[in-house]
C-alpha positions as CSV (number, residue, x, y, z in Angstrom):
1,M,163.8,-18.3,87.8
2,T,166.4,-20.7,86.3
3,V,169.6,-21.9,87.9
4,E,172.7,-21.1,85.9
5,L,176.0,-23.0,86.4
6,G,179.5,-21.9,85.6
7,V,183.0,-23.2,85.8
8,L,186.0,-21.5,87.3
9,I,189.2,-22.3,85.4
10,P,192.0,-22.9,87.9
11,T,194.6,-20.4,86.7
12,R,196.3,-19.5,90.0
13,E,198.2,-22.8,90.3
14,A,199.7,-22.5,86.9
15,V,200.8,-18.9,87.5
16,M,202.2,-19.6,91.0
17,S,204.2,-22.6,89.9
18,G,205.8,-20.7,87.1
19,R,204.1,-22.7,84.3
20,P,201.6,-20.3,82.8
21,G,200.9,-22.5,79.8
22,T,197.6,-21.5,78.3
23,A,196.8,-24.6,76.1
24,P,195.4,-26.8,78.9
25,L,193.4,-23.9,80.3
26,L,191.9,-23.1,76.9
27,A,191.1,-26.8,76.4
28,M,189.3,-26.9,79.7
29,A,187.3,-23.8,78.8
30,E,186.3,-25.3,75.5
31,R,185.2,-28.5,77.1
32,A,183.1,-26.6,79.7
33,E,181.5,-24.5,76.9
34,A,180.7,-27.7,74.9
35,A,179.2,-29.3,78.0
36,G,176.7,-26.4,78.2
37,F,177.8,-24.4,81.2
38,D,176.3,-20.9,81.3
39,S,179.6,-19.2,82.1
40,V,183.3,-20.0,82.0
């Protein structure tokens, strides 16, 4: 059995503050994927 690690993108703060810009969230997801996380 192998351990798999994932990243939870923090979307709630952006939505709650009224700034739902997607560019920073997409960049974070791309960095996590490039770093080799199993799920984003």
